[in-house]
C-alpha positions in Angstrom: -9.4 -15.2 -15.2 -6.8 -16.9 -12.9 -3.1 -16.6 -13.7 -0.6 -18.2 -11.2 -3.0 -17.8 -8.3 -4.0 -14.3 -9.2 -7.2 -13.0 -10.6 -6.8 -10.6 -13.5 -9.3 -8.1 -14.7 -8.7 -6.8 -18.3 -10.1 -4.3 -20.8 -9.8 -4.3 -24.5 -6.9 -2.2 -25.7 -5.4 -1.3 -22.3 -5.0 -4.9 -21.2 -4.6 -5.1 -17.4 -7.0 -3.1 -15.2 -6.5 -4.9 -11.9 -4.7 -7.9 -10.5 -5.6 -9.7 -7.3 -2.6 -10.9 -5.5 -2.1 -12.8 -2.2 -0.8 -11.2 1.0 1.1 -14.5 1.6 3.1 -14.2 -1.6 3.9 -10.5 -0.8 5.0 -11.6 2.7 7.4 -14.1 1.2 8.7 -11.5 -1.2 9.4 -9.2 1.7 11.3 -11.8 3.6 13.3 -12.7 0.5 14.4 -9.1 0.1 17.4 -7.4 1.6 17.6 -6.0 5.1 18.7 -2.4 4.7 18.0 -0.9 8.2 20.5 -2.9 10.3 19.1 -6.5 10.3 15.6 -5.3 9.5 13.6 -5.2 6.3 11.7 -1.9 6.3 8.3 -1.8 4.5 6.6 1.6 4.1 2.8 1.7 3.5 2.0 5.2 2.2 -1.0 6.9 0.6 -3.6 9.5 1.3 -5.8 9.6 4.3 -8.7 7.1 4.3 -7.2 5.1 1.4 -6.9 1.9 3.4 -3.3 1.9 4.6 -4.0 0.7 8.1 -6.0 -2.3 6.8 -3.3 -3.2 4.3 -0.5 -3.0 6.9 -2.5 -5.1 9.3 -3.2 -7.9 6.8 0.4 -7.9 5.5 1.5 -8.2 9.2 -0.9 -11.1 9.6 0.5 -12.8 6.5 4.1 -12.4 7.7 3.1 -13.8 11.1 1.6 -16.9 9.4 4.7 -17.9 7.6 6.6 -20.9 9.0 9.0 -19.7 11.7 7.8 -16.2 11.3 6.6 -13.8 13.9 4.3 -10.8 13.8 6.3 -7.8 12.8 5.9 -4.5 14.7 3.8 -1.8 12.9 4.6 1.8 13.6 1.8 4.2 12.5 3.0 7.7 11.7 -0.2 9.2 13.2 1.1 8.1 16.6 4.2 10.3 16.1 2.5 13.5 15.0 2.4 16.4 17.4 -1.1 17.4 16.3 -2.5 18.4 12.9 0.2 20.8 12.0 2.9 18.1 12.2 1.7 16.4 9.1 5.1 16.0 7.4 7.6 17.2 10.0 7.3 14.4 12.5 10.1 12.4 10.7 12.9 13.4 13.1 11.1 11.5 15.9 10.8 8.4 13.7 14.5 8.6 13.0 15.6 9.3 16.6 13.2 6.8 18.4 13.0 4.0 15.9 15.1 3.9 12.7 18.3 5.1 14.3 18.4 2.4 17.0 17.5 -0.3 14.5 20.3 0.8 12.2 22.7 0.2 15.1 21.1 -3.2 15.8 19.3 -2.0 19.0 15.6 -1.9 19.8 13.8 1.3 19.5 10.8 2.8 21.4 8.5 5.7 20.9 5.9 7.7 22.8 2.5 7.7 21.2 0.7 11.0 20.7 -2.8 11.2 22.3 -5.2 13.1 20.0 -7.5 13.4 23.1 -5.0 14.9 25.5 -3.1 16.7 22.7 0.2 15.6 24.0 2.6 12.6 23.9 1.8 9.9 26.5 4.5 9.3 29.1 5.0 5.6 28.5 7.0 4.1 25.6 5.9 1.6 22.9 8.8 -0.8 22.3 10.0 -1.6 18.7 12.1 -4.7 18.9 14.8 -5.7 16.4 12.9 -8.0 14.0 13.2 -9.3 10.5 10.5 -6.9 9.3 9.2 -3.5 10.4 6.1 -1.9 8.8 5.8 1.8 8.9 2.3 3.0 7.9 1.1 6.5 7.2 1.2 9.6 5.0 4.8 10.2 3.8 6.1 6.8 5.2 7.7 6.1 1.7 9.1 9.6 1.3 12.2 10.0 -0.9 14.6 10.4 2.1 14.0 6.8 3.2 13.6 5.0 -0.2 17.2 3.7 -0.4 16.6 1.8 2.9 13.2 0.3 2.0 12.8 -3.3 1.2 9.3 -2.6 -0.2 7.3 0.6 -0.7 3.5 0.4 -1.0 1.2 3.2 -2.1 -2.5 2.7 -1.3 -5.0 4.8 -3.1 -8.8 5.4 -3.4 -11.2 8.0 -4.8 -11.2 11.2 -2.7 -14.9 11.3 -1.9 -14.7 7.8 -0.5 -11.6 8.6 1.5 -13.3 11.7 2.9 -16.3 9.7 3.9 -14.2 7.0 5.6 -12.3 9.6 7.6 -15.4 11.4 8.8 -17.1 8.2 9.7 -14.0 7.2 11.7 -13.2 10.5 13.4 -16.4 12.6 13.3 -17.7 15.6 11.3 -16.0 18.1 13.6 -12.6 17.3 12.0 -13.7 18.4 8.5 -11.9 21.8 8.5 -8.6 20.2 9.6 -9.2 17.2 7.3 -9.6 19.4 4.2 -6.3 21.2 5.1 -4.7 17.8 5.6 -5.8 16.6 2.2 -4.4 19.7 0.6 -1.1 19.1 2.3 -0.8 15.5 1.3 -1.7 16.3 -2.3 1.1 18.8 -2.5 3.5 16.4 -0.8 2.7 13.4 -3.1 3.1 15.6 -6.2 6.5 17.0 -5.1 7.7 13.7 -3.8 6.4 11.6 -6.7 5.5 8.9 -4.1 3.1 6.9 -6.2 5.4 6.8 -9.2 8.3 5.6 -7.1 6.4 2.9 -5.2 7.2 -0.7 -5.8 3.5 -1.6 -5.4 0.3 0.5 -5.9 -2.8 -0.9 -4.2 -6.4 -0.2 -4.9 -8.0 0.7 -1.6 -11.5 0.6 -3.0 -11.5 -2.4 -5.4 -14.6 -3.5 -7.3 -13.0 -6.8 -8.5 -14.5 -9.7 -6.3 -11.9 -11.2 -4.0 -11.3 -12.4 -0.4 -10.1 -9.2 1.1 -8.6 -11.0 4.1 -6.2 -13.0 2.0 -5.8 -10.9 -1.2 -5.3 -7.3 -2.3 -5.9 -5.6 -5.7 -2.8 -4.3 -7.4 -3.2 -1.4 -9.7 -1.2 -1.4 -12.9 
């Protein structure tokens, strides 16, 4: 049924199972929120590998760009800051030094993207301008250390077999040993960090409720 522009799925006894919400409404919510990193509203899109974080971040960026007077916000993907597979959670100092620190001071940031082919950081910089919104997407993006500065924290989730299948389809079967190690690391991190519990919004990255996925997402209760 439709409630205020949202589609709600329900079950007897446990009421709400899923709610379909508009990216446009979420974009307005972000812009109405406080800027806590200098003049920038920081949105963290977190969740396990293969859950759908990149798609969610892209569509939220599209919705922000479509607002009157709005511009497309920069999106920093934490995978671009990792120094290989073993840097799963320890990349954060680069994000602080290259991006968040300058933005707190009202200055643009810039970072060098890691090449998974060359296994080194590329020599040229990717600029991160001072803007009303910055999206940071990737595993541990909404970690406890940054929560006081977040305007919005999002946790995207999906069943592990599907996430594994998505990652292997994207990157190839040869990454399976590293991927299994990665999944173990992220499970331990999310349990200790309580990321999903602390998130402002939990998104179903594998929804079965019919909806237009380009304009709407499915929020989990």
